[in-house]
C-alpha positions in Angstrom: -16.7 7.9 23.8 -15.7 5.7 20.9 -17.4 8.0 18.5 -15.5 11.0 19.8 -12.3 9.0 19.5 -13.1 8.1 15.9 -13.7 11.8 14.9 -10.5 12.9 16.6 -8.4 10.3 14.8 -10.1 11.0 11.5 -9.1 14.7 11.7 -5.5 13.7 12.6 -5.3 11.2 9.8 -6.6 13.7 7.2 -4.0 16.2 8.2 -1.0 13.8 8.3 -1.8 11.5 5.4 -1.2 14.2 2.7 2.1 15.5 4.2 3.9 12.2 4.9 6.6 10.7 2.8 5.4 7.1 2.6 8.4 5.4 1.0 12.2 5.6 0.6 12.3 3.2 -2.3 14.2 4.1 -5.5 11.6 2.0 -7.4 9.0 4.6 -6.5 10.6 6.6 -9.4 8.4 4.5 -11.8 4.7 4.4 -12.6 2.6 6.0 -9.8 5.2 5.2 -7.1 5.5 2.5 -4.6 2.2 0.8 -4.1 2.2 0.4 -0.3 -1.3 -0.7 0.6 -1.6 -4.5 1.0 -4.6 -4.6 3.3 -5.1 -4.0 7.0 -2.6 -5.1 9.5 -4.6 -8.2 10.2 -4.4 -9.1 6.4 -0.8 -8.2 6.1 0.2 -10.3 9.1 -1.2 -13.3 7.2 0.8 -12.6 4.0 -1.9 -10.1 2.7 -4.5 -12.8 2.6 -8.1 -11.5 2.1 -10.0 -14.9 1.8 -10.8 -15.3 5.5 -14.1 -13.7 6.8 -14.1 -11.9 10.1 -17.0 -10.6 12.2 -15.1 -7.9 14.1 -12.2 -6.9 11.7 -12.8 -4.8 8.6 -11.4 -6.4 5.4 -11.2 -3.7 2.7 -9.5 -5.9 0.1 -12.8 -7.8 -0.6 -16.0 -5.8 -0.3 -18.1 -9.0 0.0 -16.6 -9.3 3.5 -18.5 -6.3 4.8 -21.5 -8.5 5.2 -19.6 -10.7 7.7 -19.4 -7.8 10.2 -21.5 -8.2 13.4 -20.3 -5.0 15.0 -19.5 -1.5 13.7 -15.8 -1.5 13.2 -13.4 1.5 13.1 -9.9 0.6 11.8 -6.7 2.6 11.7 -3.1 1.5 11.1 0.4 2.9 10.9 3.9 1.5 10.1 7.5 2.2 11.0 9.6 1.0 8.1 13.4 0.4 8.3 15.1 -0.1 4.9 18.6 -1.0 3.9 19.4 -0.2 0.3 22.3 -2.0 -1.4 24.0 -1.8 -4.7 27.3 -3.3 -5.8 29.2 -0.3 -4.5 27.0 1.4 -1.9 25.0 0.6 1.2 22.5 3.1 2.7 19.8 3.1 5.4 16.4 4.8 5.4 13.5 5.0 7.8 9.9 6.1 7.5 6.8 6.3 9.8 3.5 6.4 8.0 -0.2 6.2 8.6 -1.6 3.4 6.3 -5.3 3.5 6.3 -8.5 4.6 8.0 -11.8 2.8 7.5 -15.2 2.3 9.0 -17.5 -0.7 8.5 -21.2 -0.8 9.5 -23.4 -3.9 9.6 -27.0 -3.5 8.6 -28.4 -7.0 9.0 -27.6 -8.8 5.8 -26.0 -5.7 4.3 -22.6 -4.3 5.3 -21.2 -0.9 4.4 -17.6 0.2 4.3 -15.9 3.5 3.6 -12.5 5.1 4.3 -9.3 6.7 3.1 -6.1 4.9 2.0 -2.7 6.5 1.1 -2.4 4.0 -1.8 1.0 4.7 -3.4 3.9 6.9 -2.4 6.8 8.6 -4.2 9.9 9.2 -2.1 13.4 8.8 -3.5 16.7 10.7 -3.4 19.1 9.2 -6.0 22.6 10.4 -7.1 24.3 9.3 -10.3 27.6 10.3 -11.8 29.5 9.7 -15.1 33.0 10.9 -16.1 34.1 11.7 -19.7 37.3 13.6 -20.6 38.0 14.7 -17.1 34.5 16.2 -16.8 32.1 14.6 -14.3 28.4 14.9 -14.7 26.4 14.5 -11.5 22.7 14.0 -11.6 20.4 14.2 -8.5 16.9 12.8 -8.6 14.3 13.5 -5.9 10.6 12.8 -5.7 7.7 13.3 -3.3 3.9 12.8 -3.2 1.7 9.9 -4.1 -1.9 8.6 -4.8 -4.7 8.4 -2.2 -8.0 6.6 -2.4 -11.3 7.3 -0.8 -13.7 4.4 -1.2 -17.3 3.4 -0.5 -18.4 -0.2 -0.7 -21.3 -2.6 0.1 -21.4 -6.3 0.8 -24.7 -8.3 0.8 -25.3 -11.8 2.2 -27.3 -13.5 -0.6 -27.6 -16.8 1.3 -26.3 -18.2 4.5 -23.0 -19.2 2.7 -22.6 -16.7 -0.1 -22.0 -13.0 -0.1 -21.4 -10.5 -2.9 -19.9 -7.0 -2.8 -18.7 -4.0 -4.7 -17.0 -0.7 -4.0 -16.1 2.5 -5.9 -12.8 4.2 -5.3 -11.8 7.7 -6.2 -8.1 8.2 -6.8 -6.4 11.5 -6.3 -3.0 12.9 -5.5 0.0 15.0 -6.5 3.5 13.9 -7.5 6.5 16.2 -7.6 9.9 15.2 -9.1 13.1 17.2 -9.6 16.1 16.3 -11.7 19.3 18.4 -11.3 22.3 18.0 -13.6 25.7 19.6 -12.6 29.0 19.4 -14.4 32.4 19.4 -12.5 36.0 19.6 -13.7 38.9 17.3 -12.8 39.5 19.3 -9.6 35.9 19.0 -8.4 34.9 22.6 -9.2 31.5 23.2 -10.7 31.6 24.3 -14.3 29.3 27.3 -14.8 25.7 26.5 -13.8 23.7 23.3 -13.6 20.2 22.7 -14.9 17.1 21.8 -12.9 14.0 20.1 -14.3 10.9 20.1 -12.2 7.9 17.9 -13.0 4.5 17.9 -11.4 1.6 15.5 -12.0 -1.9 16.1 -10.5 -3.8 12.8 -10.6 -7.5 11.8 -10.5 -9.6 8.9 -11.6 -12.2 6.3 -10.6 -12.0 2.5 -10.4 -14.2 -0.3 -9.1 -13.7 -3.5 -7.2 -16.0 -6.5 -7.0 -15.9 -9.3 -4.5 -17.4 -12.7 -3.7 -17.1 -14.7 -0.5 -18.3 -18.3 0.2 -18.1 -20.4 3.3 -19.5 -23.8 4.1 -19.3 -26.2 7.1 -17.8 -29.6 6.0 -17.2 -31.4 9.3 -18.3 -30.4 12.9 -16.8 -27.0 13.4 -14.5 -27.1 10.3 -15.5 -24.9 7.4 -14.0 -24.1 4.0 -13.7 -20.5 2.9 -13.2 -19.2 -0.6 -13.2 -15.8 -2.2 -12.7 -13.9 -5.4 -12.2 -10.3 -6.3 -11.9 -8.5 -9.6 -10.9 -4.9 -10.4 -11.4 -4.0 -14.1 -8.9 -1.8 -15.9 -9.4 1.9 -15.2 -7.7 5.2 -16.1 -5.8 7.6 -14.0 -5.8 11.1 -15.5 -2.6 13.1 -15.1 -2.3 16.8 -15.5 1.4 17.4 -16.1 3.6 20.5 -15.9 7.3 20.9 -16.4 9.7 23.8 -15.8 13.5 24.1 -16.4 15.9 26.6 -14.8 19.6 27.3 -14.4 20.8 26.6 -10.9 23.9 27.0 -8.8 23.9 23.7 -7.0 25.6 22.5 -3.8 25.5 18.7 -3.6 22.3 18.8 -5.7 20.2 19.6 -2.7 20.8 23.2 -1.7 20.5 25.1 -5.0 19.9 28.7 -6.0 17.8 29.3 -9.1 19.4 31.7 -11.6 16.7 33.7 -13.5 13.1 32.8 -13.9 12.1 29.1 -14.5 11.0 28.4 -18.1 7.7 26.6 -18.6 7.9 23.7 -21.0 4.9 22.1 -22.7 4.1 18.8 -21.1 1.5 16.5 -22.5 -1.2 15.4 -20.2 -1.3 11.6 -19.9 -3.7 8.8 -19.0 -2.2 5.8 -17.2 -4.0 2.5 -17.5 -4.4 1.1 -14.0 -4.3 -2.7 -14.6 -7.1 -5.1 -14.1 -6.6 -7.5 -11.2 -8.1 -10.9 -10.4 -7.6 -12.7 -7.0 -8.7 -16.2 -5.9 -8.4 -17.5 -2.3 -9.2 -20.7 -0.5 -9.0 -21.5 3.3 -10.0 -24.1 5.8 -10.4 -24.2 9.6 -12.5 -23.4 12.7 -12.9 -19.6 12.6 -13.0 -19.5 16.5 -9.8 -21.6 16.7 -7.6 -21.7 13.6 -7.7 -21.0 9.9 -5.1 -21.5 7.1 -5.4 -20.5 3.5 -3.7 -19.4 0.3 -4.3 -16.9 -2.4 -3.1 -16.0 -5.9 -3.4 -12.7 -7.7 -3.1 -12.0 -11.4 -2.6 -8.4 -12.6 -2.7 -7.4 -16.2 0.0 -4.8 -15.9 1.7 -5.2 -19.3 -0.1 -2.0 -20.5 1.0 0.1 -17.6 3.3 3.1 -18.1 4.9 6.1 -16.5 3.7 9.6 -15.8 6.0 11.1 -18.5 6.7 8.9 -21.6 10.5 9.6 -21.6 11.9 6.8 -19.5 13.7 4.3 -21.8 15.0 1.6 -19.4 11.7 0.3 -18.1 9.0 -2.0 -19.4 6.1 -3.8 -17.7 4.7 -7.3 -17.9 1.8 -9.1 -16.2 2.3 -9.4 -12.5 1.5 -12.3 -10.1 1.4 -12.7 -6.4 1.1 -15.8 -4.2 0.2 -15.6 -0.5 -0.1 -18.1 2.3 -1.2 -17.5 5.9 -3.5 -18.1 8.8 -4.1 -17.6 12.5 -4.4 -19.5 15.7 -6.4 -18.7 18.9 -5.6 -21.0 21.9 -8.9 -20.4 23.7 -11.1 -17.3 22.8 -13.4 -18.0 25.8 -10.6 -17.9 28.4 -11.0 -15.3 31.1 -8.1 -16.3 33.4 -5.3 -16.4 30.9 -5.1 -13.3 28.7 -2.6 -14.8 26.1 -4.9 -17.7 25.4 -7.3 -15.1 23.8 -4.6 -13.5 21.7 -4.8 -14.1 17.9 -1.4 -15.4 16.6 -1.0 -14.7 12.9 1.6 -15.6 10.3 2.1 -15.8 6.6 4.3 -15.5 3.5 4.0 -13.7 0.2 6.0 -13.6 -3.0 5.2 -11.1 -5.8 6.5 -10.6 -9.3 5.7 -6.9 -9.5 5.6 -6.7 -13.3 8.2 -4.0 -13.3 11.2 -4.7 -15.5 14.2 -2.3 -15.3 17.4 -2.9 -17.4 15.8 -6.2 -18.5 15.7 -7.4 -14.9 12.4 -8.3 -13.3 11.7 -6.8 -9.9 10.4 -9.2 -7.3 9.2 -8.8 -3.7 9.2 -11.5 -1.0 8.3 -11.2 2.6 7.7 -13.3 5.8 4.9 -11.9 8.0 3.9 -12.3 11.7 1.3 -10.6 13.9 -0.6 -10.5 17.1 -4.2 -9.5 17.8 -4.4 -8.4 21.4 -8.0 -8.0 22.8 -8.8 -5.0 24.9 -10.3 -6.1 28.2 -14.1 -5.8 28.5 -14.6 -5.0 24.8 -14.6 -6.6 21.4 -11.9 -4.2 20.3 -8.3 -5.2 19.5 -4.8 -3.8 19.2 -3.1 -5.4 16.2 0.6 -5.7 15.8 2.3 -6.7 12.6 5.9 -7.5 11.4 7.2 -7.9 7.9 10.7 -9.0 7.0 11.4 -9.0 3.3 13.5 -8.0 0.3 12.8 -6.5 -3.1 14.8 -5.9 -6.3 18.3 -7.0 -7.3 21.8 -5.6 -7.4 22.3 -6.8 -11.0 22.6 -4.3 -13.9 23.3 -1.4 -11.5 20.0 -1.8 -9.7 19.1 -1.6 -5.9 18.3 -4.5 -3.6 16.1 -3.5 -0.7 16.0 -5.3 2.6 13.1 -4.1 4.8 11.6 -4.5 8.2 8.1 -3.1 8.8 6.6 -2.8 12.3 2.9 -2.0 12.2 0.4 -1.0 14.9 -3.4 -0.9 14.3 -6.6 -0.3 16.2 -9.8 -2.2 15.5 -12.4 -0.4 17.7 -15.7 -2.3 17.7 -19.1 -1.3 19.1 -22.8 -1.9 18.4 -24.6 1.0 16.8 -28.2 1.7 15.9 -29.6 -0.3 18.8 -33.2 0.3 19.8 -33.6 1.4 23.4 -35.6 -0.9 25.6 -36.3 1.9 28.1 -36.9 5.6 27.6 
């Protein structure tokens, strides 16, 4: 039954993941969009921590953790995001519902295998800007859709009782479409002649790797220390770019009629350098009762860029992220009190994204909470997550985002490849 359910959800996910608009952030205008994936719902509920091993939940942030699995695990997660976007003069709301990941982990004694699909980054913005000069007002409308997806295959191997190593290969692919419409109006609000429309398309592909290490050791009775490290070397994302321009008769920059045939403009294909990333994590606790930990990530994003090299108000610097989190289980053996077997998760993260716009650094801070609710009679779980955070600033004409993310995930676990005792 569980295998049929996995196949059905895989088909649904593959159809929906490419059509969804995964973000409403104006900051998705830059680079490859808004990088949404911060781990599974279990990880995100603990501040996106990846240092804590788990025998029934798949940790795709660190491939060394695949060797910790005791059961075959199928994971899928989705999020409802409610955003409030604020500038010094405007206040808007936006909502999105997205599928976040699909992954399968299979234990093979000391070896663990993981594979899946992740909608990694998303482009989804609708921005209007206007300037007035000599009674003429120029209104510009910017829209964008698309994003980058990842398929991955990884392995984790238990070298010793305490030490595991892992690696995965990730193939990045996707399509990003953007449109810029510029329309001129006179003092009475009437459109002057026609506007212009610029349409850009980038088709992306590339390969990157991720390496992981996990270590655990008992230090006192049931108390153990946990540590981990992951490293992703710099890689390249190949972008095949096309650009067209056309005359348009525009109504509010949204409903527009193209006048004549669009003109193809030569657009240089570009290669974006996806930055290298190094993460260290440390935790302590009784894995059947409680664990707390912290993690720090360094990302060499100063050499990052944009799809088209014609954006002048943005630069990049090296990024850092700090995370703190953990979980608590009152009594995992309890059969009479359901909520004593629930996993209560919490965490905090702060990220300097490395993005600098109008000389202002864009930062992201969030408080996270979550519940792991076991399904009766199985090792499977329904995982709920909540994020409350903000990103950006209202200074220098920028946007401050206040967001609430509600996430739901399934971790379906079963034992595969068992030898039959009776024919």
